C-alpha positions in Angstrom: -23.5 -4.8 10.0 -20.6 -3.3 12.0 -18.9 -0.2 10.7 -15.6 -2.1 10.3 -17.5 -4.6 8.1 -18.5 -1.7 5.8 -14.9 -0.6 5.7 -13.7 -4.1 4.9 -16.2 -4.3 2.0 -14.9 -1.0 0.7 -11.3 -2.2 0.7 -12.5 -5.5 -0.9 -13.9 -3.5 -3.8 -10.6 -1.7 -4.1 -8.9 -5.1 -4.3 -11.2 -6.2 -7.1 -10.7 -2.9 -8.9 -6.9 -3.3 -8.6 -7.0 -6.8 -9.9 -9.3 -6.0 -12.8 -7.1 -3.0 -13.9 -3.9 -5.0 -13.9 -5.2 -8.3 -15.2 -3.6 -9.3 -18.5 -1.4 -6.3 -18.8 2.2 -6.8 -20.0 5.2 -4.7 -19.0 4.6 -2.2 -21.8 1.0 -1.6 -20.9 1.7 -1.4 -17.1 4.2 1.4 -17.8 2.4 3.3 -20.6 2.1 7.0 -19.8 -0.7 8.6 -21.9 1.4 11.8 -22.1 4.5 13.3 -20.5 2.7 14.1 -17.3 0.3 11.2 -17.0 0.8 8.3 -14.5 0.8 4.8 -15.9 -1.2 1.9 -14.4 1.9 0.5 -12.6 2.6 3.7 -10.8 -1.1 4.3 -10.0 -1.5 0.9 -8.4 1.9 1.0 -6.7 1.0 4.5 -5.3 -2.5 3.6 -4.0 -1.0 0.5 -2.4 1.8 2.5 -0.8 -0.6 5.0 0.6 -2.8 2.3 2.1 0.2 0.4 3.5 1.7 3.6 4.9 -1.5 5.1 6.5 -3.0 1.9 7.9 0.4 0.7 9.3 0.7 4.1 11.0 -2.8 3.7 12.5 -2.1 0.1 13.6 1.3 1.1 15.1 2.9 -1.6 12.9 5.5 -1.8 10.2 4.7 -1.5 6.5 4.4 -4.5 4.3 6.6 -2.7 1.7 9.8 -2.8 3.8 9.0 -5.9 5.9 11.1 -9.0 5.1 9.0 -11.8 3.6 9.6 -15.5 3.9 12.5 -15.4 1.4 14.2 -12.6 3.3 13.4 -9.9 0.7 10.9 -7.1 1.1 8.5 -5.8 -1.5 10.7 -2.8 -1.9 13.6 -5.2 -2.8 11.4 -7.1 -5.2 10.3 -4.0 -7.0 13.9 -2.7 -7.1 12.9 1.0 -7.8 15.6 3.7 -7.5 13.5 5.5 -4.8 13.6 5.9 -1.1 11.7 3.0 0.3 9.7 5.5 2.5 8.4 7.1 -0.7 4.6 6.7 -1.3 4.4 8.6 -4.5 2.9 11.8 -3.1 4.5 14.8 -5.0 6.5 12.6 -7.4 8.2 14.3 -10.3 8.0 12.9 -13.8 11.4 11.3 -13.2 10.2 9.6 -10.0 7.0 8.4 -11.7 9.2 6.9 -14.4 11.4 5.2 -11.8 8.3 3.1 -10.8 8.7 0.7 -13.8 6.8 -2.4 -13.1 7.8 -5.5 -15.0 5.3 -8.0 -13.7 1.6 -7.4 -12.9 1.8 -10.3 -10.3 4.2 -8.2 -8.3 1.6 -5.4 -8.0 -1.3 -7.6 -7.1 0.9 -9.6 -4.7 1.9 -6.4 -2.9 -1.6 -5.1 -2.9 -3.0 -8.4 -1.6 -0.4 -8.4 1.3 -1.5 -4.9 2.2 -5.1 -5.8 1.9 -4.8 -8.7 4.3 -3.0 -6.5 6.8 -5.7 -3.9 6.4 -8.5 -6.5 7.1 -6.6 -7.8 10.1 -6.3 -4.3 11.5 -10.0 -3.5 10.9 -11.0 -6.7 12.8 -9.3 -5.2 15.9 -11.4 -2.0 15.8 -14.7 -1.0 17.5 -17.0 1.8 16.6 -15.5 3.7 19.6 -12.0 3.2 18.1 -13.2 4.8 14.8 -14.4 7.9 16.8 -11.0 8.4 18.4 -9.3 11.7 17.4 -5.9 10.9 15.9 -5.0 14.4 14.5 -6.2 17.6 16.1 -4.2 19.8 13.7 -7.3 20.0 11.6 -10.7 21.7 12.1 -12.6 19.5 12.6 -10.1 17.1 14.1 -9.4 13.9 12.2 -10.7 10.7 13.7 -9.4 7.2 13.0 -12.6 6.5 11.0 -12.2 9.6 8.8 -8.6 8.8 8.1 -9.5 5.3 7.0 -12.3 6.7 4.8 -9.7 9.1 3.3 -7.6 6.1 2.3 -10.5 4.3 0.8 -11.4 7.4 -1.2 -7.9 7.9 -2.5 -7.6 4.2 -3.4 -10.9 4.2 -5.3 -9.9 7.3 -7.3 -6.5 5.9 -8.2 -8.0 2.4 -9.0 -10.4 4.1 -11.3 -7.6 6.1 -13.0 -5.7 2.8 -13.4 -8.7 1.1 -15.0 -9.1 4.0 -17.4 -5.5 3.9 -18.5 -5.5 0.1 -18.7 -8.5 0.3 -20.9 -6.7 2.6 -23.3 -3.6 0.4 -23.2 -5.6 -2.7 -24.0 -7.3 -0.9 -26.9 -3.9 0.2 -28.3 -2.6 -3.4 -28.1 -5.8 -4.8 -29.6 -6.7 -6.8 -26.4 
């Protein structure tokens, strides 16, 4: 098995986790904060997708899915319609910014994630093991390689998908589903 196949498998697991977390949730459940400082499922999935989209697009030297025009001429940013800078990925969001990520339709989240997932897999198919060893950021000690950056994204995604699954479970129990 090639290293990129392992990475593709990891991102495939994130995709499954995202779909399981969001599946069957209504608008109220998607946006339910457990307290005044907790992130709801909608924000968590949007954020993990934004990070993956941002970071992998940067590595690929490509545009992000979030701001790219789709077949109908709109972008994912247009479809979500959040009152946020389209460059925002959620890092450092205030409670007000988290609340601005109000998701009305679970299919919007999974559609955006699936688009980013397909772009991720396409990018991974272009890489060799030597590409993964390439240093892309020497401001750190040790310097960050392409492979380490990709693993960092997978790790972040898995953590946020797990948080989304936890919050979704509570939301489902509260609604009796």
